[in-house]
One Martini backbone bead per residue (centre of mass of N, CA, C, O) as a GRO file, in nm:
protein
  461
    1MET     BB    1   4.106   1.690  -3.127
    2GLY     BB    2   3.817   1.505  -3.154
    3THR     BB    3   3.559   1.313  -3.163
    4ILE     BB    4   3.293   1.300  -3.393
    5HIS     BB    5   2.946   1.312  -3.309
    6LEU     BB    6   2.670   1.337  -3.501
    7PHE     BB    7   2.420   1.171  -3.325
    8ARG     BB    8   2.479   1.302  -3.057
    9LYS     BB    9   2.348   1.403  -2.769
   10PRO     BB   10   2.348   1.651  -2.560
   11GLN     BB   11   2.450   1.685  -2.236
   12ARG     BB   12   2.268   1.784  -1.966
   13SER     BB   13   2.244   1.943  -1.691
   14PHE     BB   14   2.078   1.985  -1.408
   15PHE     BB   15   2.044   2.295  -1.432
   16GLY     BB   16   1.942   2.290  -1.724
   17LYS     BB   17   1.681   2.131  -1.668
   18LEU     BB   18   1.577   2.331  -1.448
   19LEU     BB   19   1.556   2.575  -1.639
   20GLU     BB   20   1.358   2.460  -1.837
   21GLU     BB   21   1.125   2.407  -1.634
   22PHE     BB   22   1.105   2.703  -1.540
   23ARG     BB   23   1.017   2.814  -1.810
   24LEU     BB   24   0.759   2.655  -1.831
   25VAL     BB   25   0.628   2.793  -1.579
   26ALA     BB   26   0.675   3.097  -1.659
   27ALA     BB   27   0.470   3.088  -1.911
   28ASP     BB   28   0.266   3.114  -1.690
   29ARG     BB   29   0.066   3.358  -1.554
   30ARG     BB   30   0.003   3.231  -1.269
   31SER     BB   31   0.315   3.230  -1.174
   32TRP     BB   32   0.381   3.534  -1.138
   33LYS     BB   33   0.249   3.576  -0.857
   34ILE     BB   34   0.430   3.373  -0.710
   35LEU     BB   35   0.701   3.515  -0.778
   36LEU     BB   36   0.634   3.775  -0.637
   37PHE     BB   37   0.584   3.658  -0.351
   38GLY     BB   38   0.866   3.535  -0.328
   39SER     BB   39   1.032   3.797  -0.335
   40ILE     BB   40   0.889   3.931  -0.085
   41ASN     BB   41   0.968   3.703   0.108
   42LEU     BB   42   1.275   3.739   0.104
   43ILE     BB   43   1.279   4.033   0.212
   44CYS     BB   44   1.118   3.984   0.474
   45THR     BB   45   1.314   3.766   0.594
   46GLY     BB   46   1.563   3.945   0.606
   47PHE     BB   47   1.450   4.162   0.805
   48LEU     BB   48   1.365   3.965   1.037
   49LEU     BB   49   1.650   3.852   1.094
   50MET     BB   50   1.764   4.125   1.181
   51TRP     BB   51   1.557   4.188   1.410
   52CYS     BB   52   1.633   3.928   1.574
   53SER     BB   53   1.925   4.022   1.632
   54SER     BB   54   1.856   4.306   1.767
   55THR     BB   55   1.644   4.194   1.990
   56ASN     BB   56   1.697   3.901   2.102
   57SER     BB   57   1.446   3.722   1.987
   58ILE     BB   58   1.306   3.402   1.976
   59ALA     BB   59   1.007   3.452   1.908
   60LEU     BB   60   1.062   3.602   1.636
   61THR     BB   61   1.212   3.362   1.515
   62ALA     BB   62   0.963   3.157   1.523
   63TYR     BB   63   0.788   3.344   1.341
   64THR     BB   64   0.981   3.351   1.093
   65TYR     BB   65   0.948   3.053   1.014
   66LEU     BB   66   0.662   3.099   0.887
   67THR     BB   67   0.777   3.252   0.642
   68ILE     BB   68   0.950   3.025   0.532
   69PHE     BB   69   0.702   2.833   0.493
   70ASP     BB   70   0.573   3.017   0.272
   71LEU     BB   71   0.789   2.959   0.066
   72PHE     BB   72   0.738   2.652   0.042
   73SER     BB   73   0.436   2.689  -0.050
   74LEU     BB   74   0.508   2.831  -0.322
   75ILE     BB   75   0.680   2.606  -0.439
   76THR     BB   76   0.442   2.402  -0.435
   77CYS     BB   77   0.267   2.560  -0.637
   78LEU     BB   78   0.466   2.540  -0.871
   79ILE     BB   79   0.459   2.230  -0.886
   80SER     BB   80   0.159   2.209  -0.950
   81TYR     BB   81   0.173   2.356  -1.224
   82TRP     BB   82   0.378   2.159  -1.355
   83VAL     BB   83   0.206   1.896  -1.326
   84MET     BB   84  -0.023   1.996  -1.518
   85MET     BB   85   0.173   2.017  -1.777
   86LYS     BB   86   0.251   1.733  -1.741
   87LYS     BB   87   0.294   1.421  -1.887
   88PRO     BB   88   0.293   1.108  -1.917
   89SER     BB   89   0.547   0.866  -1.915
   90PRO     BB   90   0.710   0.565  -1.947
   91VAL     BB   91   0.840   0.606  -1.671
   92TYR     BB   92   0.581   0.788  -1.576
   93SER     BB   93   0.269   0.656  -1.593
   94PHE     BB   94   0.126   0.835  -1.345
   95GLY     BB   95   0.302   1.070  -1.338
   96PHE     BB   96   0.355   1.380  -1.109
   97GLU     BB   97   0.173   1.392  -0.838
   98ARG     BB   98   0.382   1.312  -0.611
   99LEU     BB   99   0.536   1.573  -0.587
  100GLU     BB  100   0.335   1.720  -0.414
  101VAL     BB  101   0.350   1.533  -0.175
  102LEU     BB  102   0.659   1.568  -0.127
  103ALA     BB  103   0.654   1.877  -0.081
  104VAL     BB  104   0.467   1.874   0.170
  105PHE     BB  105   0.636   1.686   0.343
  106ALA     BB  106   0.895   1.857   0.345
  107SER     BB  107   0.775   2.128   0.458
  108THR     BB  108   0.659   2.008   0.733
  109VAL     BB  109   0.928   1.887   0.835
  110LEU     BB  110   1.092   2.152   0.840
  111ALA     BB  111   0.910   2.299   1.041
  112GLN     BB  112   0.962   2.093   1.275
  113LEU     BB  113   1.262   2.132   1.291
  114GLY     BB  114   1.242   2.431   1.368
  115ALA     BB  115   1.089   2.382   1.632
  116LEU     BB  116   1.307   2.204   1.766
  117PHE     BB  117   1.526   2.431   1.763
  118ILE     BB  118   1.367   2.621   1.949
  119LEU     BB  119   1.350   2.433   2.197
  120LYS     BB  120   1.667   2.419   2.234
  121GLU     BB  121   1.711   2.725   2.279
  122SER     BB  122   1.514   2.764   2.512
  123ALA     BB  123   1.650   2.574   2.719
  124GLU     BB  124   1.915   2.755   2.725
  125ARG     BB  125   1.763   3.030   2.819
  126PHE     BB  126   1.659   2.941   3.096
  127LEU     BB  127   1.951   2.950   3.225
  128ASP     BB  128   2.021   3.217   3.027
  129GLN     BB  129   1.881   3.513   3.033
  130PRO     BB  130   1.845   3.760   2.818
  131GLU     BB  131   1.815   4.057   2.678
  132ILE     BB  132   1.537   4.249   2.566
  133HIS     BB  133   1.448   4.431   2.259
  134THR     BB  134   1.153   4.639   2.170
  135GLY     BB  135   1.182   4.822   1.917
  136ARG     BB  136   1.115   4.570   1.672
  137LEU     BB  137   0.904   4.366   1.770
  138LEU     BB  138   0.623   4.483   1.677
  139VAL     BB  139   0.698   4.540   1.379
  140GLY     BB  140   0.771   4.239   1.305
  141THR     BB  141   0.490   4.118   1.371
  142PHE     BB  142   0.317   4.279   1.162
  143VAL     BB  143   0.472   4.207   0.909
  144ALA     BB  144   0.440   3.896   0.926
  145LEU     BB  145   0.130   3.886   0.947
  146SER     BB  146   0.057   4.032   0.684
  147PHE     BB  147   0.210   3.851   0.485
  148ASN     BB  148   0.081   3.576   0.559
  149LEU     BB  149  -0.219   3.648   0.513
  150PHE     BB  150  -0.184   3.751   0.223
  151THR     BB  151  -0.077   3.486   0.102
  152MET     BB  152  -0.303   3.285   0.194
  153LEU     BB  153  -0.549   3.460   0.060
  154SER     BB  154  -0.434   3.511  -0.246
  155ILE     BB  155  -0.337   3.209  -0.272
  156ARG     BB  156  -0.410   2.910  -0.434
  157ASN     BB  157  -0.329   2.618  -0.255
  158LYS     BB  158  -0.394   2.311  -0.331
  159PRO     BB  159  -0.237   2.109  -0.155
  160PHE     BB  160  -0.275   2.252   0.128
  161THR     BB  161  -0.577   2.257   0.124
  162TYR     BB  162  -0.627   1.958   0.116
  163VAL     BB  163  -0.461   1.871   0.366
  164SER     BB  164  -0.615   2.054   0.573
  165GLU     BB  165  -0.889   1.888   0.522
  166ALA     BB  166  -0.791   1.578   0.542
  167ALA     BB  167  -0.662   1.609   0.791
  168SER     BB  168  -0.623   1.608   1.105
  169THR     BB  169  -0.671   1.768   1.380
  170SER     BB  170  -0.545   1.983   1.586
  171TRP     BB  171  -0.509   2.101   1.899
  172LEU     BB  172  -0.565   2.397   1.829
  173GLN     BB  173  -0.838   2.351   1.680
  174GLU     BB  174  -0.992   2.217   1.913
  175HIS     BB  175  -0.975   2.453   2.118
  176VAL     BB  176  -1.108   2.664   1.936
  177ALA     BB  177  -1.374   2.507   1.889
  178ASP     BB  178  -1.464   2.521   2.188
  179LEU     BB  179  -1.468   2.830   2.205
  180SER     BB  180  -1.673   2.873   1.975
  181ARG     BB  181  -1.913   2.732   2.103
  182SER     BB  182  -1.929   2.913   2.352
  183LEU     BB  183  -1.960   3.178   2.185
  184CYS     BB  184  -2.220   3.083   2.014
  185GLY     BB  185  -2.403   3.051   2.262
  186ILE     BB  186  -2.414   3.363   2.307
  187ILE     BB  187  -2.347   3.429   1.986
  188PRO     BB  188  -2.512   3.301   1.710
  189GLY     BB  189  -2.390   3.490   1.468
  190LEU     BB  190  -2.088   3.335   1.481
  191SER     BB  191  -2.117   3.049   1.347
  192SER     BB  192  -2.023   3.109   1.043
  193ILE     BB  193  -1.712   3.166   1.147
  194PHE     BB  194  -1.625   2.953   1.398
  195LEU     BB  195  -1.745   2.657   1.347
  196PRO     BB  196  -1.585   2.607   1.139
  197ARG     BB  197  -1.300   2.500   1.006
  198MET     BB  198  -1.008   2.624   1.054
  199ASN     BB  199  -0.736   2.755   0.934
  200PRO     BB  200  -0.428   2.661   1.038
  201PHE     BB  201  -0.243   2.899   0.927
  202VAL     BB  202  -0.409   3.135   1.038
  203LEU     BB  203  -0.415   3.040   1.331
  204ILE     BB  204  -0.102   3.046   1.384
  205ASP     BB  205  -0.059   3.347   1.314
  206LEU     BB  206  -0.250   3.464   1.535
  207ALA     BB  207  -0.121   3.321   1.783
  208GLY     BB  208   0.169   3.430   1.749
  209ALA     BB  209   0.098   3.735   1.757
  210PHE     BB  210  -0.026   3.725   2.040
  211ALA     BB  211   0.228   3.629   2.190
  212LEU     BB  212   0.401   3.881   2.110
  213CYS     BB  213   0.225   4.093   2.247
  214ILE     BB  214   0.256   3.990   2.535
  215THR     BB  215   0.558   4.014   2.547
  216TYR     BB  216   0.579   4.317   2.503
  217LEU     BB  217   0.413   4.411   2.752
  218LEU     BB  218   0.581   4.265   2.978
  219ILE     BB  219   0.856   4.406   2.912
  220GLU     BB  220   0.754   4.703   2.935
  221ILE     BB  221   0.653   4.679   3.231
  222ASN     BB  222   0.845   4.434   3.388
  223ASN     BB  223   1.102   4.307   3.259
  224TYR     BB  224   1.002   4.013   3.141
  225PHE     BB  225   1.215   3.798   2.963
  226ALA     BB  226   1.095   3.498   2.996
  227ILE     BB  227   0.850   3.535   2.800
  228ASP     BB  228   0.996   3.492   2.535
  229THR     BB  229   1.061   3.197   2.573
  230ALA     BB  230   0.772   3.103   2.620
  231SER     BB  231   0.667   3.197   2.340
  232ALA     BB  232   0.859   3.022   2.172
  233VAL     BB  233   0.746   2.744   2.283
  234ALA     BB  234   0.446   2.797   2.185
  235ILE     BB  235   0.505   2.830   1.887
  236ALA     BB  236   0.650   2.553   1.844
  237LEU     BB  237   0.409   2.378   1.934
  238MET     BB  238   0.209   2.488   1.725
  239THR     BB  239   0.371   2.408   1.475
  240PHE     BB  240   0.396   2.098   1.539
  241GLY     BB  241   0.087   2.049   1.571
  242THR     BB  242   0.011   2.145   1.273
  243MET     BB  243   0.214   1.964   1.086
  244TYR     BB  244   0.187   1.664   1.174
  245PRO     BB  245  -0.084   1.575   1.023
  246MET     BB  246   0.036   1.644   0.741
  247SER     BB  247   0.275   1.439   0.753
  248VAL     BB  248   0.106   1.186   0.786
  249TYR     BB  249  -0.071   1.202   0.531
  250SER     BB  250   0.159   1.226   0.319
  251GLY     BB  251   0.307   0.965   0.407
  252LYS     BB  252   0.079   0.766   0.330
  253VAL     BB  253   0.073   0.838   0.035
  254LEU     BB  254   0.373   0.746  -0.020
  255LEU     BB  255   0.295   0.441   0.095
  256GLN     BB  256   0.031   0.341  -0.055
  257THR     BB  257  -0.230   0.382   0.093
  258THR     BB  258  -0.551   0.337   0.207
  259PRO     BB  259  -0.797   0.522   0.262
  260PRO     BB  260  -1.024   0.510   0.523
  261HIS     BB  261  -1.278   0.663   0.385
  262VAL     BB  262  -1.283   0.434   0.119
  263ILE     BB  263  -1.314   0.131   0.214
  264GLY     BB  264  -1.620   0.094   0.206
  265GLN     BB  265  -1.669   0.173  -0.095
  266LEU     BB  266  -1.482  -0.048  -0.209
  267ASP     BB  267  -1.636  -0.293  -0.097
  268LYS     BB  268  -1.898  -0.234  -0.238
  269LEU     BB  269  -1.789  -0.251  -0.533
  270ILE     BB  270  -1.671  -0.544  -0.520
  271ARG     BB  271  -1.948  -0.675  -0.470
  272GLU     BB  272  -2.081  -0.566  -0.735
  273VAL     BB  273  -1.873  -0.710  -0.928
  274SER     BB  274  -1.921  -1.016  -0.827
  275THR     BB  275  -2.238  -0.994  -0.946
  276LEU     BB  276  -2.169  -1.010  -1.222
  277ASP     BB  277  -2.205  -1.127  -1.532
  278GLY     BB  278  -1.947  -1.382  -1.541
  279VAL     BB  279  -1.844  -1.347  -1.252
  280LEU     BB  280  -1.641  -1.540  -1.019
  281GLU     BB  281  -1.378  -1.350  -0.945
  282VAL     BB  282  -1.214  -1.127  -0.701
  283ARG     BB  283  -0.868  -1.040  -0.707
  284ASN     BB  284  -0.589  -0.866  -0.625
  285GLU     BB  285  -0.660  -0.613  -0.477
  286HIS     BB  286  -0.539  -0.260  -0.528
  287PHE     BB  287  -0.539   0.051  -0.334
  288TRP     BB  288  -0.428   0.389  -0.396
  289THR     BB  289  -0.273   0.691  -0.345
  290LEU     BB  290  -0.141   0.905  -0.580
  291GLY     BB  291  -0.283   1.172  -0.495
  292PHE     BB  292  -0.457   1.447  -0.451
  293GLY     BB  293  -0.772   1.300  -0.515
  294SER     BB  294  -0.627   1.036  -0.631
  295LEU     BB  295  -0.708   0.704  -0.738
  296ALA     BB  296  -0.550   0.381  -0.745
  297GLY     BB  297  -0.570   0.055  -0.934
  298SER     BB  298  -0.593  -0.310  -0.905
  299VAL     BB  299  -0.745  -0.605  -1.081
  300HIS     BB  300  -0.875  -0.940  -1.073
  301VAL     BB  301  -1.076  -1.124  -1.315
  302ARG     BB  302  -1.287  -1.400  -1.307
  303ILE     BB  303  -1.434  -1.585  -1.572
  304ARG     BB  304  -1.615  -1.731  -1.785
  305ARG     BB  305  -1.588  -1.906  -2.082
  306ASP     BB  306  -1.873  -1.766  -2.205
  307ALA     BB  307  -1.772  -1.485  -2.165
  308ASN     BB  308  -1.742  -1.144  -2.222
  309GLU     BB  309  -1.467  -0.955  -2.196
  310GLN     BB  310  -1.554  -0.667  -2.279
  311MET     BB  311  -1.805  -0.648  -2.117
  312VAL     BB  312  -1.687  -0.696  -1.834
  313LEU     BB  313  -1.480  -0.462  -1.851
  314ALA     BB  314  -1.696  -0.231  -1.874
  315HIS     BB  315  -1.842  -0.288  -1.612
  316VAL     BB  316  -1.612  -0.271  -1.409
  317THR     BB  317  -1.511   0.012  -1.484
  318ASN     BB  318  -1.781   0.159  -1.434
  319ARG     BB  319  -1.791   0.099  -1.126
  320LEU     BB  320  -1.486   0.199  -1.037
  321TYR     BB  321  -1.455   0.491  -1.173
  322THR     BB  322  -1.602   0.661  -0.947
  323LEU     BB  323  -1.332   0.623  -0.753
  324VAL     BB  324  -1.119   0.525  -0.977
  325SER     BB  325  -0.914   0.685  -1.197
  326THR     BB  326  -0.671   0.463  -1.188
  327LEU     BB  327  -0.721   0.166  -1.384
  328THR     BB  328  -0.652  -0.199  -1.357
  329VAL     BB  329  -0.776  -0.470  -1.561
  330GLN     BB  330  -0.773  -0.833  -1.528
  331ILE     BB  331  -0.868  -1.064  -1.762
  332PHE     BB  332  -0.976  -1.413  -1.699
  333LYS     BB  333  -1.036  -1.733  -1.771
  334ASP     BB  334  -1.186  -2.044  -1.692
  335ASP     BB  335  -0.940  -2.260  -1.753
  336TRP     BB  336  -0.993  -2.611  -1.851
  337VAL     BB  337  -0.865  -2.937  -1.886
  338ARG     BB  338  -0.949  -3.216  -2.070
  339PRO     BB  339  -0.888  -3.539  -2.068
  340ALA     BB  340  -0.771  -3.738  -2.310
  341LEU     BB  341  -0.875  -4.026  -2.462
  342LEU     BB  342  -0.635  -4.191  -2.587
  343SER     BB  343  -0.385  -3.984  -2.576
  344GLY     BB  344  -0.081  -4.013  -2.665
  345PRO     BB  345   0.111  -4.187  -2.441
  346VAL     BB  346  -0.130  -4.358  -2.330
  347ALA     BB  347  -0.198  -4.524  -2.583
  348ALA     BB  348   0.081  -4.648  -2.618
  349ASN     BB  349   0.077  -4.806  -2.344
  350VAL     BB  350  -0.183  -4.968  -2.393
  351LEU     BB  351  -0.080  -5.110  -2.660
  352ASN     BB  352   0.191  -5.219  -2.460
  353PHE     BB  353   0.128  -5.466  -2.297
  354SER     BB  354   0.237  -5.674  -2.068
  355ASP     BB  355   0.231  -5.956  -1.886
  356HIS     BB  356   0.343  -5.755  -1.671
  357HIS     BB  357   0.182  -5.538  -1.440
  358ILE     BB  358   0.166  -5.241  -1.250
  359ILE     BB  359   0.004  -5.189  -0.927
  360PRO     BB  360  -0.088  -4.968  -0.712
  361MET     BB  361  -0.093  -4.990  -0.359
  362PRO     BB  362  -0.184  -4.945  -0.062
  363PHE     BB  363  -0.042  -4.821   0.236
  364LEU     BB  364   0.007  -4.988   0.521
  365LYS     BB  365  -0.004  -4.901   0.827
  366HIS     BB  366   0.010  -4.904   1.133
  367ALA     BB  367  -0.200  -4.985   1.393
  368ASP     BB  368  -0.178  -4.700   1.532
  369ASP     BB  369  -0.279  -4.536   1.256
  370VAL     BB  370  -0.552  -4.681   1.300
  371ALA     BB  371  -0.867  -4.667   1.318
  372PRO     BB  372  -1.090  -4.865   1.508
  373VAL     BB  373  -1.356  -4.818   1.325
  374THR     BB  374  -1.264  -4.736   1.012
  375SER     BB  375  -0.970  -4.825   0.914
  376THR     BB  376  -0.822  -4.548   0.891
  377PRO     BB  377  -0.613  -4.322   0.860
  378ALA     BB  378  -0.483  -4.105   1.049
  379LYS     BB  379  -0.433  -3.796   1.133
  380PRO     BB  380  -0.197  -3.593   1.100
  381SER     BB  381  -0.013  -3.380   1.288
  382SER     BB  382   0.049  -3.241   1.018
  383PRO     BB  383  -0.016  -3.054   0.767
  384PRO     BB  384  -0.054  -3.065   0.457
  385PRO     BB  385   0.040  -2.970   0.183
  386GLU     BB  386  -0.002  -2.798  -0.082
  387PHE     BB  387  -0.198  -2.991  -0.299
  388SER     BB  388  -0.225  -3.221  -0.062
  389PHE     BB  389  -0.443  -3.505   0.027
  390ASN     BB  390  -0.329  -3.765   0.152
  391THR     BB  391  -0.329  -4.006  -0.030
  392PRO     BB  392  -0.320  -4.314  -0.095
  393GLY     BB  393  -0.026  -4.462  -0.257
  394LYS     BB  394   0.246  -4.303  -0.249
  395ASN     BB  395   0.419  -4.552  -0.077
  396ALA     BB  396   0.355  -4.797  -0.247
  397ASN     BB  397   0.377  -5.110  -0.330
  398PRO     BB  398   0.398  -5.296  -0.581
  399VAL     BB  399   0.198  -5.505  -0.814
  400LEU     BB  400   0.228  -5.818  -0.960
  401LEU     BB  401   0.047  -5.911  -1.247
  402LEU     BB  402  -0.118  -6.103  -1.434
  403ASN     BB  403  -0.246  -6.115  -1.769
  404THR     BB  404  -0.566  -6.262  -1.735
  405GLN     BB  405  -0.746  -6.074  -1.828
  406THR     BB  406  -0.976  -5.936  -2.012
  407ARG     BB  407  -0.936  -5.770  -2.294
  408PRO     BB  408  -0.992  -5.528  -2.489
  409TYR     BB  409  -1.143  -5.466  -2.769
  410GLY     BB  410  -1.005  -5.288  -3.055
  411LEU     BB  411  -0.668  -5.256  -2.972
  412GLY     BB  412  -0.473  -5.488  -3.068
  413LEU     BB  413  -0.488  -5.730  -2.864
  414ASN     BB  414  -0.407  -5.996  -2.691
  415HIS     BB  415  -0.560  -6.310  -2.635
  416GLY     BB  416  -0.593  -6.493  -2.328
  417HIS     BB  417  -0.437  -6.756  -2.123
  418THR     BB  418  -0.311  -6.895  -1.834
  419GLN     BB  419  -0.210  -7.162  -1.704
  420TYR     BB  420  -0.259  -7.317  -1.397
  421SER     BB  421   0.004  -7.480  -1.382
  422SER     BB  422   0.194  -7.237  -1.407
  423MET     BB  423   0.107  -7.105  -1.141
  424LEU     BB  424   0.191  -7.340  -0.951
  425ASN     BB  425   0.489  -7.341  -1.022
  426GLN     BB  426   0.515  -7.035  -0.912
  427GLY     BB  427   0.319  -7.001  -0.647
  428LEU     BB  428   0.025  -6.853  -0.690
  429GLY     BB  429  -0.191  -7.052  -0.546
  430VAL     BB  430  -0.035  -6.976  -0.288
  431PRO     BB  431  -0.038  -6.824  -0.006
  432GLY     BB  432   0.279  -6.690   0.078
  433ILE     BB  433   0.399  -6.806  -0.198
  434GLY     BB  434   0.622  -6.672  -0.406
  435ALA     BB  435   0.768  -6.386  -0.359
  436THR     BB  436   0.989  -6.397  -0.595
  437GLN     BB  437   0.796  -6.440  -0.850
  438GLY     BB  438   0.502  -6.355  -0.734
  439PHE     BB  439   0.180  -6.168  -0.698
  440ARG     BB  440  -0.143  -6.155  -0.572
  441THR     BB  441  -0.027  -5.969  -0.357
  442GLY     BB  442   0.154  -5.717  -0.188
  443PHE     BB  443   0.086  -5.894   0.098
  444THR     BB  444   0.191  -6.202   0.181
  445ASN     BB  445   0.289  -6.165   0.507
  446LEU     BB  446   0.019  -6.107   0.599
  447PRO     BB  447  -0.230  -6.145   0.794
  448HIS     BB  448  -0.514  -6.263   0.841
  449ARG     BB  449  -0.816  -6.215   0.980
  450TYR     BB  450  -0.786  -6.518   1.143
  451GLY     BB  451  -0.492  -6.547   1.069
  452ASN     BB  452  -0.186  -6.734   1.019
  453ASN     BB  453  -0.210  -6.961   0.752
  454ASN     BB  454  -0.057  -7.225   0.533
  455ARG     BB  455  -0.286  -7.344   0.405
  456ILE     BB  456  -0.431  -7.511   0.152
  457GLY     BB  457  -0.651  -7.284   0.009
  458GLN     BB  458  -0.931  -7.120   0.084
  459PRO     BB  459  -0.977  -6.845   0.238
  460ARG     BB  460  -1.133  -6.693   0.470
  461PRO     BB  461  -1.345  -6.412   0.485
   0.00000   0.00000   0.00000
């Protein structure tokens, strides 16, 4: 007998959560077709692997890997249906669209790893070529081709369809496109079939089946077993070349990069937003691909103090929503504080002037740092730090002045003047004397303009 927790929720295992989500997907009738094709795929893959072992053909093994890739594409299609059923949660505020991208990326990368494994096995077979049995080679080829084409053309796989159209063309597609142009130049009626961009999955299925047919004929006629290894290398290279552009495209989506084909449109929309009434600046803009066909972004907009925030927000959202489906706009006004005159501690300090107050004076640098024409400090060798304008007076020595000026009236200050005799007693009437008592200027020991003389009297201008 253990402790009974009345309100504690039972902890489900990972497989329990996975089974619950699978039931959610299976409740949709559209997923029944995918589950049926997945079951048939497992049966066909099992038979093909047994025939690969009996025929000892590595080319048929490479072609069977395309059937395994079809199974991954069916799983991706199920994930796409599950994503459409799920709603965004507080943890995943953008939804689960990126799972489609991750599924496509994983499927294409696994297909490329299978192609690399075939290339490695083919390199070993070139050194010691075994005998190939053609009894079930041609049968396995047509079974795999029929099932692959039937799967690709019967089920609408939204993620792979989008990636195959958005990613760059593979080298196999480019070569077939060149042949199609030459063929359409002879027979113009075939332009509607061959000239558009062909489906890369259908193309690789047809090319692999053609390579296996050539292998079967050459082995049956001349017992040329090395052609099987050469066909396996060709199928592996075609698989790698077809999947690589899709992996690159889905990988860029996972890295939250901006699609190159929308950068120009985004720049145009940002310029339009910056010209709206009340908008002063658009900054910190960041746009990225959330999923296949959906763009997300965030932007900060600085507006005037008298502008209407809600109106500007509505106009900015209306402009950017045509391209960015998930948008976050941060509006902030151009707030600046006017310094209050005689308010706070400033007024208190003004009302309590002492007889001697300190005035900071500019610090005169060495004569080498002064420009000969303008007599201003030369430009420093290193740039000043941010928000520092290198103004004089930062390191200036303070100047102590007697408070002999006429003080403003109306502030409750004492008025009057200090007698001239007291100034002479302190040594303030003579330049350069009385440095320890007081200063008429902060630089008593500096030379005058026409030399340093200590005579008593008014210095020359």
